[in-house]
C-alpha positions in Angstrom: 0.0 0.0 0.0 1.0 3.6 -0.5 2.2 5.3 2.7 2.1 9.1 3.1 5.3 11.1 3.5 4.3 11.9 7.1 3.9 8.3 8.1 7.1 7.3 6.2 9.0 9.9 8.4 7.5 8.4 11.6 8.2 4.8 10.6 11.9 5.7 9.9 12.3 7.0 13.5 10.6 4.3 15.5 12.8 2.9 18.3 13.7 -0.8 18.6 12.4 -0.8 22.2 9.4 -2.1 24.1 6.4 0.2 24.4 2.9 1.1 23.2 1.9 2.5 19.8 -1.2 4.6 19.2 -2.9 5.1 15.8 -5.0 8.1 15.0 -7.3 8.8 12.1 -7.5 12.1 10.1 -9.7 13.7 12.7 -7.2 13.0 15.4 -9.3 10.3 17.1 -7.4 7.3 18.6 -8.5 4.2 16.6 -6.1 1.6 17.9 -3.7 0.9 20.7 -1.1 -1.9 20.7 2.0 -3.0 22.5 5.3 -4.5 21.3 8.6 -5.8 22.6 10.2 -4.1 19.6 8.2 -1.0 18.4 10.1 -0.6 15.2 9.4 -4.1 13.9 5.8 -4.3 15.1 4.5 -1.0 13.8 6.3 -1.3 10.4 4.8 -4.8 9.9 1.3 -3.1 9.5 2.5 -1.3 6.4 4.1 -4.2 4.6 2.2 -5.5 1.5 1.3 -8.7 3.2 -1.6 -10.8 1.9 -1.8 -12.5 5.3 -3.4 -9.3 6.8 -7.0 -9.8 7.6 -9.8 -7.5 6.5 -10.0 -5.7 9.8 -6.2 -4.9 9.7 -6.4 -3.7 6.2 -9.3 -1.3 7.1 -7.3 -0.1 10.1 -4.2 0.7 8.1 -6.3 2.7 5.6 -7.6 4.8 8.4 -4.2 5.6 10.0 -3.2 9.2 9.6 -0.8 9.6 12.6 1.3 7.4 14.9 2.5 8.0 18.4 4.5 5.8 20.6 5.5 5.5 24.3 8.7 3.7 25.3 8.6 1.7 28.5 11.1 -0.4 30.5 9.7 -3.9 30.0 7.1 -6.0 28.4 5.0 -6.0 31.6 5.0 -2.2 31.7 3.9 -2.2 28.1 1.0 -4.6 28.9 -0.2 -2.4 31.8 0.1 0.8 29.7 -1.8 -0.8 26.8 -4.7 -1.9 29.1 -5.0 1.6 30.6 -5.0 3.3 27.2 -7.7 1.0 25.8 -9.8 1.5 29.0 -9.5 5.2 28.7 -10.0 5.7 24.9 -12.0 2.6 23.8 -10.5 2.7 20.3 -12.6 1.5 17.4 -10.4 -1.3 16.3 -9.5 -2.8 19.7 -11.4 -5.7 21.2 -13.3 -4.4 24.2 -16.0 -5.2 26.7 -19.3 -4.1 25.1 -20.7 -2.1 27.9 -18.9 1.2 28.5 -19.9 1.1 32.2 -18.4 -0.1 35.4 -19.9 -3.3 36.7 -21.4 -3.4 40.2 -19.6 -4.9 43.1 -20.7 -5.7 46.7 -18.5 -3.4 48.9 -17.9 -4.2 52.6 -16.6 -1.1 54.3 -14.1 -3.1 56.4 -12.1 -0.1 57.4 -15.0 1.4 59.4 -15.5 0.5 63.0 -19.0 -0.8 62.2 -18.7 -1.8 58.5 -21.7 -1.3 56.2 -22.4 -3.3 53.1 -23.2 -1.3 49.9 -23.2 -1.6 46.1 -20.6 0.3 44.2 -19.2 0.5 40.6 -15.8 2.0 41.7 -13.1 0.0 43.4 -10.9 2.1 45.7 -7.9 1.4 47.9 -9.6 2.4 51.1 -9.4 -0.8 53.2 -12.8 -2.1 51.9 -13.4 -5.6 50.6 -15.1 -6.1 47.2 -17.0 -9.0 45.8 -18.0 -9.3 42.1 -18.3 -8.0 39.5 -21.9 -8.7 38.7 -23.3 -7.9 35.2 -26.6 -7.0 36.7 -27.4 -4.6 39.5 -30.5 -6.7 40.1 -28.3 -9.7 40.8 -26.4 -7.8 43.4 -29.5 -6.6 45.2 -31.0 -10.1 45.1 -27.8 -11.4 46.7 -27.8 -8.7 49.4 -31.5 -9.2 50.2 -30.8 -12.8 51.0 -27.6 -12.1 52.9 -29.2 -9.4 55.1 -31.7 -11.9 56.5 -28.7 -14.0 57.7 -26.4 -11.2 58.6 -28.5 -8.1 59.6 -25.9 -5.4 58.7 -26.2 -1.6 59.1 -27.6 0.4 56.2 -28.1 3.8 57.9 -25.7 6.8 58.2 -25.9 7.1 62.0 -22.7 7.6 63.9 -22.6 4.5 66.1 -22.0 5.3 69.8 -24.3 2.6 71.3 -26.1 5.4 73.1 -29.1 6.1 70.8 -32.4 6.2 72.6 -34.1 3.8 70.1 -33.3 1.8 67.0 -34.9 2.2 63.6 -37.6 0.1 62.1 -35.1 -2.3 60.5 -34.2 -3.6 64.0 -37.9 -4.4 64.7 -38.2 -6.4 61.5 -34.8 -8.2 62.2 -33.0 -6.6 59.2 -30.5 -4.7 61.4 -28.6 -5.9 64.5 -28.8 -2.3 66.0 -25.3 -1.5 67.3 -26.7 2.0 67.7 -28.5 0.9 70.9 -25.7 -1.6 71.8 -28.0 -4.6 70.9 -24.7 -6.0 69.5 -21.2 -4.9 70.5 -18.5 -4.0 68.1 -16.6 -7.3 68.3 -19.6 -9.4 67.6 -20.8 -7.0 64.8 -17.4 -7.3 63.1 -17.5 -11.1 63.5 -20.9 -11.1 61.8 -19.5 -9.0 58.8 -16.5 -11.3 58.7 -18.9 -14.3 58.4 -20.7 -12.5 55.6 -17.5 -12.0 53.7 -16.6 -15.7 54.2 -20.1 -16.6 52.9 -19.6 -14.5 49.8 -16.2 -16.2 49.2 -17.8 -19.6 49.3 -16.4 -20.5 52.7 -19.7 -21.6 54.3 -19.1 -25.0 55.8 -17.2 -23.9 58.9 -19.7 -21.0 59.4 -22.7 -23.4 59.2 -21.1 -25.8 61.7 -20.5 -22.9 64.1 -24.1 -21.7 63.9 -25.3 -25.2 64.5 -23.2 -25.4 67.6 -24.4 -22.0 68.9 -28.0 -23.1 68.2 -27.5 -26.3 70.2 -25.8 -24.4 73.1 -28.6 -21.8 73.2 -31.2 -24.6 73.3 -29.3 -26.5 76.1 -29.2 -23.3 78.1 -33.0 -22.8 77.5 -32.5 -19.6 75.6 -35.1 -20.6 73.2 -35.6 -17.2 71.5 -31.9 -17.1 70.6 -32.0 -20.7 69.4 -35.0 -20.0 67.2 -33.2 -17.0 65.6 -30.2 -19.2 64.9 -32.4 -21.9 63.5 -33.9 -19.4 61.0 -30.5 -18.1 60.1 -29.3 -21.7 59.5 -32.3 -22.4 57.3 -31.6 -19.3 55.2 -27.9 -20.3 54.9 -28.9 -23.8 53.6 -31.3 -22.3 51.1 -28.4 -20.3 49.6 -25.8 -23.1 49.8 -28.1 -25.5 48.0 -27.9 -23.2 45.0 -24.1 -23.6 45.0 -23.0 -26.7 43.1 -20.2 -28.9 44.5 -17.5 -29.1 41.8 -14.4 -30.3 43.6 -13.3 -31.3 47.0 -12.9 -28.4 49.4 -9.1 -28.4 49.2 -9.2 -27.6 45.4 -7.6 -24.3 44.4 -9.9 -21.2 44.1 -10.4 -20.9 40.4 -12.1 -19.0 37.6 -13.2 -21.1 34.6 -13.5 -19.0 31.4 -14.9 -20.1 28.1 -16.2 -18.3 25.0 -18.8 -18.7 22.2 -18.9 -16.7 19.0 -21.5 -16.0 16.3 -21.7 -13.4 13.5 -19.1 -11.0 14.9 -20.4 -11.3 18.5 -18.4 -12.9 21.3 -19.8 -14.0 24.6 -17.5 -15.0 27.5 -18.8 -17.0 30.5 -17.0 -17.1 33.8 -17.6 -19.7 36.6 -16.3 -18.6 40.0 -15.2 -21.7 42.1 -14.3 -21.0 45.7 -13.7 -23.7 48.3 -14.7 -26.4 45.9 -18.1 -24.8 45.2 -19.5 -22.9 42.1 -20.5 -19.8 44.0 -21.5 -17.7 40.9 -21.2 -17.1 37.2 -21.3 -14.1 34.9 -21.3 -13.5 31.2 -19.7 -10.6 29.2 -20.2 -9.5 25.6 -17.3 -8.2 23.6 -17.2 -6.0 20.5 -14.6 -5.4 17.8 -14.0 -9.1 17.6 -14.7 -9.7 13.9 -11.6 -11.0 12.0 -9.9 -11.7 15.3 -8.8 -15.2 16.4 -10.3 -17.0 19.4 -6.9 -16.7 21.0 -6.8 -13.0 20.6 -10.3 -12.4 21.9 -9.7 -14.6 24.9 -6.4 -12.8 25.6 -8.0 -9.4 25.5 -10.9 -10.4 27.7 -8.6 -11.8 30.4 -6.6 -8.6 30.5 -9.6 -6.3 30.6 -11.6 -8.4 33.1 -8.8 -8.8 35.6 -7.7 -5.2 35.3 -10.8 -4.2 37.3 -11.6 -7.5 39.1 -12.0 -7.2 42.9 -10.2 -10.5 43.5 -7.7 -12.7 41.6 -8.0 -16.5 42.2 -5.1 -18.9 42.5 -6.0 -20.5 39.1 -7.5 -19.3 35.8 -8.7 -22.1 33.5 -9.2 -21.1 29.9 -11.0 -22.8 27.0 -8.1 -22.0 24.7 -4.4 -21.2 24.9 -3.3 -17.5 24.9 0.0 -16.3 23.4 0.9 -14.0 26.3 0.1 -16.5 29.1 3.5 -16.0 30.9 3.5 -12.2 30.9 -0.2 -12.0 31.9 0.4 -14.5 34.7 3.3 -12.3 35.9 0.9 -9.3 35.9 -1.7 -11.3 37.8 0.9 -12.3 40.4 1.7 -8.7 41.1 -2.0 -7.8 41.4 -2.4 -10.7 43.8 0.3 -9.3 46.1 3.1 -11.5 44.8 1.1 -14.8 45.2 1.4 -17.1 42.3 -1.5 -17.3 39.7 -1.6 -20.3 37.4 -3.1 -19.9 33.9 -3.9 -23.2 32.2 -6.0 -24.8 29.5 -7.2 -28.2 31.0 -6.9 -31.2 28.7 -8.6 -33.9 30.9 -10.6 -34.6 34.0 -13.0 -32.4 36.0 -11.2 -29.2 35.0 -11.8 -29.8 31.4 -15.4 -30.7 32.1 -15.9 -27.5 33.9 -14.5 -25.4 31.1 -16.6 -27.3 28.7 -19.7 -26.5 30.8 -18.7 -22.8 30.8 -18.4 -23.0 26.9 -21.9 -24.6 26.6 -23.3 -21.9 28.9 -21.6 -19.1 26.8 -23.1 -20.6 23.6 -26.6 -20.8 25.2 -26.3 -17.2 26.6 -25.3 -15.9 23.2 -28.2 -17.6 21.5 -30.6 -16.2 24.0 -29.2 -12.7 23.8 -29.2 -12.7 20.0 -32.9 -13.8 20.0 -33.7 -11.0 22.4 -31.7 -8.4 20.3 -33.5 -9.5 17.2 -36.9 -9.4 18.9 -36.2 -5.9 20.2 -34.9 -4.8 16.8 -38.1 -6.1 15.2 -40.3 -4.3 17.6 -38.4 -1.0 17.0 -38.6 -1.4 13.3 -42.3 -2.2 13.6 -42.9 0.9 15.7 -41.1 3.2 13.3 -42.9 1.7 10.3 -46.3 2.1 12.0 -45.5 5.7 12.9 -44.5 6.4 9.3 -47.9 5.1 8.2 -50.1 6.7 10.9 -48.5 10.1 10.7 -48.2 10.0 6.9 -44.4 10.5 6.9 -42.2 10.1 3.9 -39.8 7.8 5.7 -39.5 6.1 9.1 -38.6 8.6 11.8 -35.1 7.3 12.7 -34.3 10.4 14.8 -37.2 11.6 17.1 -36.8 14.7 19.3 -39.3 15.3 22.1 -39.6 18.5 24.2 -41.2 19.1 27.6 -41.3 22.0 30.1 -41.1 21.4 33.9 -41.7 23.9 36.7 -43.8 24.7 39.8 -45.7 28.0 39.6 -42.9 29.3 37.3 -40.2 28.4 39.8 -37.0 26.7 38.4 -38.4 26.4 34.9 -36.4 23.8 32.8 -36.9 22.7 29.2 -36.0 19.1 28.3 -35.0 17.8 24.9 -34.6 14.0 24.5 -33.5 12.2 21.4 -34.4 8.7 20.2 -32.4 7.0 17.4 -33.7 3.9 15.7 -36.4 3.7 18.4 -34.1 3.7 21.4 -32.9 6.5 23.7 -29.7 8.3 22.7 -28.9 9.7 26.1 -25.6 11.3 25.0 -27.8 13.7 22.9 -30.2 14.8 25.7 -30.0 18.5 26.5 -31.7 20.7 29.1 -32.5 24.4 28.9 -32.7 26.9 31.8 -35.7 28.9 30.8 -35.4 32.7 31.2 -38.6 34.0 29.6 -40.9 33.3 32.5 -41.0 34.7 36.0 -41.9 33.2 39.4 -45.6 33.2 40.0 -46.5 33.7 36.3 -45.6 30.6 34.4 -46.1 30.6 30.6 -45.6 27.1 29.1 -46.1 28.4 25.6 -43.3 31.0 25.9 -41.1 28.5 27.6 -41.6 26.0 24.7 -40.9 28.7 22.2 -37.7 29.8 24.0 -36.4 26.3 24.1 -37.0 25.6 20.4 -35.6 28.9 19.4 -32.4 28.1 21.2 -32.2 24.6 19.8 -32.6 25.7 16.1 -30.2 28.7 16.6 -27.7 26.1 17.5 -28.5 24.1 14.4 -28.2 27.2 12.3 -24.9 28.1 13.9 -23.6 24.6 13.1 -24.4 25.0 9.4 -22.6 28.3 9.3 -19.4 26.8 10.8 -19.6 23.5 8.8 -16.7 24.5 6.6 -14.5 25.6 9.5 -11.5 23.3 9.7 -11.3 21.4 13.0 -14.7 22.7 14.1 -16.3 20.1 16.5 -20.0 19.3 15.9 -22.4 18.9 18.7 -24.5 16.0 17.5 -27.5 17.2 19.7 -28.0 20.3 17.6 -26.1 19.8 14.3 -28.6 17.4 12.8 -32.3 17.9 12.1 -34.8 15.3 13.5 -37.2 13.2 11.3 -40.0 13.9 13.8 -40.6 16.4 16.6 -43.0 15.5 19.4 -44.2 18.3 21.6 -45.4 17.3 25.1 -48.6 19.4 25.1 -51.7 20.3 23.1 -52.5 22.8 20.3 -51.0 25.8 22.1 -47.5 24.4 22.5 -47.7 22.9 19.0 -48.6 26.3 17.5 -45.5 27.9 19.1 -43.4 25.0 17.7 -44.7 25.6 14.2 -44.0 29.4 14.5 -40.3 28.6 15.4 -39.9 26.3 12.5 -41.3 28.9 10.2 -38.7 31.4 11.4 -35.9 29.0 10.4 -37.5 28.1 7.0 -38.2 24.5 8.3 -42.0 24.6 8.3 -43.2 21.6 6.2 -39.6 20.1 6.2 -39.7 18.6 9.7 -42.9 16.8 10.8 -44.1 18.1 14.2 -46.9 16.8 16.3 -48.3 17.6 19.8 -49.1 14.8 22.3 -51.9 15.6 24.8 -51.6 13.8 28.1 -55.2 13.2 28.8 -56.3 10.8 26.0 -52.9 10.3 24.3 -54.3 12.4 21.4 -51.9 13.4 18.6 -52.4 16.9 17.2 -51.2 18.1 13.8 -50.5 21.6 12.7 -53.4 23.5 11.0 -55.7 20.5 11.7 -58.4 20.5 14.4 -59.1 16.8 14.4 -56.6 14.8 16.6 -55.4 11.3 15.8 -55.8 8.4 18.3 -53.2 5.7 17.7 -54.4 2.1 18.1 -54.3 1.2 21.8 -52.0 -1.8 21.5 -49.9 -0.6 18.6 -46.1 -0.5 18.8 -46.3 3.1 17.4 -48.3 4.2 20.5 -45.9 2.4 22.9 -42.9 4.2 21.3 -44.6 7.6 21.4 -45.4 7.0 25.1 -41.8 5.9 25.9 -40.5 9.0 24.2 -42.9 11.3 26.0 -42.3 9.7 29.4 -38.6 9.9 29.0 -38.8 13.6 28.2 -41.0 14.1 31.3 -38.6 12.1 33.5 -35.5 14.0 32.3 -37.2 17.4 32.6 -38.5 16.7 36.1 -35.1 15.5 37.3 -33.4 18.7 36.0 -36.2 20.8 37.5 -35.7 19.3 40.9 -32.0 19.8 40.9 -32.5 23.5 39.9 -35.2 24.0 42.4 -33.0 22.6 45.2 -30.2 25.0 44.3 -32.6 28.0 44.0 -34.3 27.1 47.3 -30.9 27.2 49.1 -29.9 30.5 47.5 -33.2 32.2 47.9 -33.5 31.5 51.6 -30.1 33.0 52.2 -30.6 35.9 49.8 -33.8 36.9 51.7 -31.8 37.6 54.9 -30.8 41.3 55.4 -27.1 41.7 55.0 -26.5 38.5 53.1 -25.5 39.0 49.5 -23.8 36.7 46.9 -20.3 37.0 48.5 -21.5 36.2 52.0 -23.8 33.4 50.8 -20.8 31.9 48.9 -18.6 32.1 52.0 -21.2 30.6 54.2 -21.8 27.7 51.9 -18.1 27.1 51.5 -17.5 27.0 55.2 -20.6 25.0 56.3 -21.5 23.0 53.2 -25.3 23.1 53.5 -28.3 25.2 54.7 -28.9 22.6 57.4 -25.4 23.1 58.8 -25.8 26.9 58.7 -29.1 26.5 60.6 -27.3 24.4 63.2 -24.4 26.8 63.7 -24.4 29.3 66.6 -24.0 33.1 66.2 -20.3 33.0 67.1 -19.6 30.3 64.4 -21.5 32.2 61.8 -19.8 35.5 62.6 -16.4 33.8 62.2 -17.1 33.0 58.5 -15.3 35.1 55.9 -16.9 38.5 55.4 -19.4 38.0 58.2 -20.1 40.0 61.4 -22.2 39.5 64.5 -25.1 41.6 63.3 -25.6 39.6 60.1 -25.0 36.3 62.0 -27.9 37.2 64.4 -30.1 38.0 61.3 -29.4 34.6 59.9 -30.3 32.8 63.2 -33.5 34.8 63.4 -34.6 34.0 59.8 -33.6 30.3 59.8 -34.8 29.2 63.2 
């Protein structure tokens, strides 16, 4: 292939050292990140006229406009840097976990005197213990709901002194052990949380035996209420343990069994978590960017990306296929496990092979199920768009729908909401909110608010057209493109204002616009008095309702946030002697209106720019 003079210059200066290379396209976007023991040889190999290059690599090379490299000291450093760069930039041509979100974990706040148990998507080095990841937040909460009946841990934000007058409702319904009233002491509470962590780790046998002994002892001592409570706890434990399948004997190494299934460019990886000889859980993950990549490459990239953010590293990782970088990845996992050895293997016989085979069968079944679901969802969306085209007499299916809504209470904190659906699904990256300035408190005007919002939206579109030829100008996709359909949440009045805005920009008749009345789900058209009622059970109606409901939800959320801020500011601004500077100083020092209300005159007067007179005014107004 022909290589530009710029790239030829870069290729001639590449160092023969380990490091990472970064490819950018003509727009400057990072499209691929790789690593090499020898940067010079690896990068130049992409540009050799080699018939062995697959279609994906040929497409990648055609898109390369610039090359950067970072030299590191070792292959291990290159591996770690590559993973961090892929995680940060998610390049188009790299294999990557499909969901660009952090998976949920169960977090035990072990560093606290009385540890709580919460759900988090962020792992921090704060002394806490983490369990997961789970691909579904629902699965996390289901797990915690069961565990809380066995280990009634804290969920409130009280400072635990043991001197509270009474416990909360959760203590009464046996979902909290109430250290706040010293119903349990710190030592016993921490032992309970330690038991919970053992249970999550699959180490349940010793715990069950201990509870059985305690139950028998309580019964022998005629403490029947305590014995009954332990009996119920034991029953709940057995219910959960019965779901955990015995795989190996209890002295078998803690392991993860990982296998993969592929179909039509999609790859599904299934992990079985074996702890203490039991299968304590399983999760699946979908990868993208896998077309034209070998099974070995896909598996290798998954292992790196999964364990880069996994809460725990097992002693053993069993894979359904060999990976080329097994030794360097094992070295990296050793370091993540605190220097303890991690074994990566591909089982050839026995129970280990059977387990990996079972993981592969589950991965294939999961992928089949997901593909059927995706196809069904896609069919419903296509049907909804096709029906809307027919019912609204549109020239084409409305692949981009924009919906507008106004939220306020008596004109306070008025916010306009714009939501965008593409191909029948929400495109949340394109949502925008508007702080409405044309209405005043006590005299709301929904028509004027709708007009202001639409004027600002289409001015942004107009501005984008005027700067289209500017080199390097970055487009805001929310405003740079016109919709195929506009839905106004409201009746004829709001619809009329929308039409007048479109006329001002020469778009009347070019963009279909309708109003949706809440009461009977009636659809109003411009210049037509008779509304349309979509069939009650049509996919078109369901889509319109989803779009409208999403605009309402987004608008209400933005309105509440704005109202909260305004409420705080307005209460302070109403106090004689408190202006913007003093309000800012007070909020900076105390953090909230509640903290300001709790402070005494002396503390208030000590804030920057304050004096005793104004402090007394504040106390008088807020008490």
